[in-house]
C-alpha positions as CSV (number, residue, x, y, z in Angstrom):
1,M,70.4,17.6,13.4
2,A,70.1,14.5,11.2
3,S,66.6,13.2,10.8
4,D,65.7,9.5,11.6
5,P,64.9,7.8,8.2
6,T,62.6,5.3,10.0
7,R,60.5,7.9,11.7
8,R,57.1,8.6,10.1
9,P,56.2,12.2,9.4
10,E,53.8,13.8,11.8
11,P,50.4,14.6,10.3
12,V,49.7,18.2,9.6
13,E,46.8,19.5,11.7
14,G,43.8,20.3,9.5
15,S,45.2,18.6,6.5
16,G,42.6,15.9,6.4
17,R,45.1,13.1,5.9
18,P,44.3,9.8,7.6
19,E,46.4,9.2,10.7
20,G,46.8,5.5,10.3
21,P,45.1,2.1,10.1
22,A,43.1,2.7,13.3
23,E,41.2,5.5,11.6
24,T,40.5,3.7,8.3
25,A,39.5,0.3,9.8
26,G,35.9,1.2,10.0
27,L,35.5,2.4,6.4
28,D,34.4,-0.9,4.9
29,P,32.8,-0.2,1.5
30,A,30.3,-3.1,1.9
31,E,29.3,-1.9,5.3
32,T,28.9,1.6,4.0
33,L,26.7,0.5,1.2
34,R,24.6,-1.6,3.6
35,M,24.0,1.4,5.8
36,I,23.1,3.6,2.9
37,R,20.5,1.0,1.7
38,E,19.1,0.7,5.2
39,Q,18.7,4.5,5.4
40,Q,17.1,4.6,2.0
41,E,14.6,1.9,3.0
42,A,13.8,3.6,6.3
43,A,13.2,6.9,4.5
44,R,11.0,5.3,1.9
45,D,9.0,3.4,4.6
46,A,8.4,6.7,6.4
47,T,7.4,8.8,3.5
48,E,5.3,6.4,1.3
49,P,1.9,4.8,2.1
50,D,2.2,1.6,4.1
51,G,0.8,-1.2,2.0
52,R,0.0,-3.3,5.0
53,L,-2.3,-0.7,6.4
54,L,-4.0,0.1,3.1
55,F,-4.5,-3.5,2.2
56,G,-5.8,-4.3,5.7
57,A,-8.2,-1.4,5.8
58,W,-9.8,-2.3,2.4
59,G,-9.7,-6.0,3.1
60,L,-11.7,-5.6,6.3
61,A,-14.1,-3.1,4.7
62,W,-14.8,-5.5,1.8
63,L,-15.0,-8.6,3.9
64,I,-17.3,-7.2,6.6
65,G,-19.5,-5.1,4.4
66,Y,-20.2,-7.6,1.7
67,L,-20.6,-10.6,4.0
68,A,-23.3,-8.5,5.8
69,M,-24.9,-8.0,2.4
70,W,-24.8,-11.6,1.5
71,A,-25.8,-13.0,4.9
72,S,-28.9,-10.7,5.1
73,A,-30.1,-11.3,1.6
74,D,-33.7,-12.6,1.2
75,S,-35.0,-15.2,-1.3
76,M,-35.0,-12.5,-4.0
77,G,-31.3,-11.6,-3.4
78,R,-32.1,-8.3,-1.7
79,P,-30.0,-7.6,1.4
80,A,-31.5,-6.0,4.6
81,P,-31.3,-2.2,4.8
82,W,-29.0,-2.3,7.8
83,A,-26.5,-4.4,5.7
84,G,-26.4,-1.6,3.1
85,W,-25.5,0.9,5.8
86,V,-22.8,-1.4,7.1
87,L,-21.3,-1.7,3.6
88,A,-21.5,2.1,3.1
89,G,-19.9,2.8,6.4
90,C,-17.1,0.3,5.7
91,I,-16.3,1.9,2.3
92,V,-16.5,5.4,3.6
93,G,-14.1,4.4,6.5
94,A,-11.7,2.8,4.1
95,V,-11.7,5.8,1.7
96,G,-11.2,8.2,4.6
97,F,-8.4,6.2,6.0
98,T,-6.7,6.0,2.6
99,I,-7.0,9.8,2.1
100,V,-5.6,10.6,5.6
101,H,-2.8,8.0,5.4
102,S,-1.7,9.0,1.9
103,I,-1.6,12.7,2.7
104,T,0.1,12.4,6.2
105,R,2.7,10.0,4.9
106,T,3.8,12.5,2.2
107,A,3.3,15.6,4.4
108,G,7.0,15.9,5.3
109,L,8.0,15.9,1.6
110,R,8.4,18.9,-0.6
111,G,7.7,19.6,-4.3
112,A,6.4,17.0,-6.7
113,S,6.3,14.1,-4.2
114,A,4.0,16.0,-1.8
115,R,1.7,17.1,-4.6
116,V,1.5,13.5,-5.9
117,G,0.6,12.2,-2.5
118,A,-2.1,14.8,-1.9
119,M,-3.6,14.4,-5.4
120,Y,-3.6,10.6,-5.1
121,G,-5.4,10.8,-1.7
122,W,-8.1,13.3,-2.9
123,T,-8.7,11.4,-6.1
124,W,-10.2,8.7,-3.9
125,F,-12.7,11.2,-2.6
126,L,-13.5,12.5,-6.0
127,G,-14.0,9.0,-7.5
128,F,-16.4,7.8,-4.9
129,T,-18.3,11.1,-4.9
130,V,-19.0,10.8,-8.6
131,F,-19.8,7.1,-8.0
132,G,-22.6,8.1,-5.7
133,V,-23.9,10.7,-8.1
134,M,-24.0,8.1,-10.9
135,L,-25.9,5.6,-8.8
136,G,-28.4,8.3,-7.9
137,A,-28.9,9.2,-11.6
138,M,-29.5,5.5,-12.5
139,G,-32.1,5.3,-9.7
140,D,-33.9,8.4,-11.0
141,A,-33.9,6.9,-14.5
142,G,-35.8,3.9,-13.2
143,A,-33.0,1.2,-13.4
144,P,-34.2,-2.1,-11.9
145,Y,-32.7,-3.3,-8.6
146,E,-30.6,-6.0,-10.1
147,V,-29.0,-3.6,-12.5
148,M,-28.4,-1.1,-9.7
149,A,-26.8,-3.8,-7.6
150,I,-24.4,-5.0,-10.3
151,A,-23.5,-1.4,-11.2
152,A,-22.9,-0.4,-7.6
153,N,-20.6,-3.3,-6.9
154,G,-18.9,-3.1,-10.3
155,F,-18.3,0.7,-10.2
156,A,-16.9,0.5,-6.6
157,C,-14.6,-2.4,-7.6
158,L,-13.5,-0.6,-10.7
159,I,-12.6,2.6,-8.9
160,V,-10.6,0.7,-6.2
161,G,-8.8,-1.4,-8.8
162,L,-7.8,1.6,-11.0
163,M,-6.7,3.6,-8.0
164,Y,-4.5,0.8,-6.7
165,I,-3.0,0.4,-10.2
166,A,-2.3,4.1,-10.2
167,G,-0.8,4.0,-6.8
168,G,1.4,1.1,-7.8
169,M,2.8,3.1,-10.7
170,L,3.2,6.3,-8.6
171,F,4.9,4.7,-5.7
172,E,6.6,2.0,-7.7
173,E,4.9,-0.8,-5.6
174,V,4.4,-4.0,-7.6
175,R,2.2,-5.5,-5.0
176,M,-0.1,-2.5,-5.0
177,Y,-0.4,-2.7,-8.7
178,A,-1.1,-6.5,-8.5
179,V,-4.0,-5.9,-6.1
180,G,-5.4,-3.3,-8.5
181,V,-5.4,-5.8,-11.3
182,W,-6.9,-8.5,-9.1
183,M,-9.8,-6.1,-8.1
184,L,-10.6,-5.5,-11.8
185,V,-10.7,-9.3,-12.3
186,T,-13.0,-9.6,-9.3
187,A,-15.3,-6.9,-10.7
188,G,-15.6,-8.9,-13.9
189,L,-16.3,-12.2,-12.1
190,A,-18.8,-10.6,-9.7
191,A,-20.8,-9.1,-12.6
192,F,-21.9,-12.6,-13.7
193,A,-22.4,-14.2,-10.3
194,G,-26.0,-13.0,-9.9
195,L,-27.7,-12.0,-6.7
196,P,-26.9,-12.6,-3.9
197,N,-23.7,-14.4,-4.9
198,V,-22.2,-11.2,-6.2
199,Y,-21.8,-10.1,-2.6
200,L,-20.1,-13.3,-1.6
201,V,-17.6,-13.0,-4.5
202,M,-16.8,-9.4,-3.5
203,A,-16.3,-10.5,0.1
204,V,-14.1,-13.6,-0.5
205,A,-12.2,-12.6,-3.7
206,G,-12.1,-8.9,-3.0
207,G,-11.7,-8.7,0.7
208,G,-9.7,-12.0,0.9
209,G,-7.3,-10.7,-1.8
210,F,-6.6,-7.5,0.1
211,L,-6.0,-9.4,3.4
212,A,-3.7,-11.9,1.7
213,M,-1.6,-9.1,0.2
214,A,-1.4,-7.4,3.6
215,V,0.1,-10.6,5.0
216,I,2.5,-10.9,2.0
217,E,3.6,-7.2,2.5
218,H,4.3,-7.8,6.1
219,V,6.3,-10.9,5.5
220,T,8.3,-9.2,2.8
221,R,9.1,-6.2,5.0
222,T,10.1,-8.4,7.9
223,R,12.5,-10.5,5.7
224,R,14.0,-7.4,4.1
225,R,14.8,-5.8,7.5
226,S,16.2,-9.1,8.8
227,A,18.5,-9.4,5.8
228,G,19.7,-5.9,6.4
229,T,20.6,-6.4,10.0
230,A,21.9,-10.0,9.9
231,P,25.4,-10.5,11.4
232,R,28.4,-10.7,9.1
233,T,30.4,-13.9,8.6
234,E,34.1,-14.2,8.5
235,G,34.2,-14.0,4.7
236,G,32.2,-10.8,4.6
237,G,28.9,-12.4,3.7
238,W,25.6,-12.4,5.6
239,R,23.9,-15.2,7.4
240,A,20.2,-15.6,6.7
């Protein structure tokens, strides 16, 4: 029997050949790339520390703790004992949150990424433990109060700044790195402010810098997600 030259051959079952335009219509390369980017961003957000939370935790700790120190200072620049406990509690809380957040965010990863997250988190604990030991040694050596105050604030700011710089390099977060640099600048400025103004500089420049970056981080993430889910135009572009 003669075959019809206009008849299309039937697809062979299991051959993997496309059956027609209806099956290939959804394979838009631009759409595929967009979906891949969204999945990569979602995976990154789920397995790396959230800058908004870290910036916010340290911003509140710095702002509340150092404002208490500045507001309670007497004519000699010495804050009330309760303010010192407030500052210590705020820093301990921020350090603890950073450790838990960094470790839990990388807990689902394997290999080098998980080790980096755990080492980064526990380095916070190690840094502030040595910080306390050094302050105790300075007190035993008879260091005057003003020197102790400058050293305490400077060391704390130095540790936080360097840890944020390290975190920015490890997690490839420019804003995290920028906050670390800003904290080092704040430490230098505060060292020359004198008592009790050193506490005000730490509260406003340090805490305010953290909170400002938390807002910037939130706005950046919101815009990024909005751009990724915006409806397509006729020409294949994206509306803002």
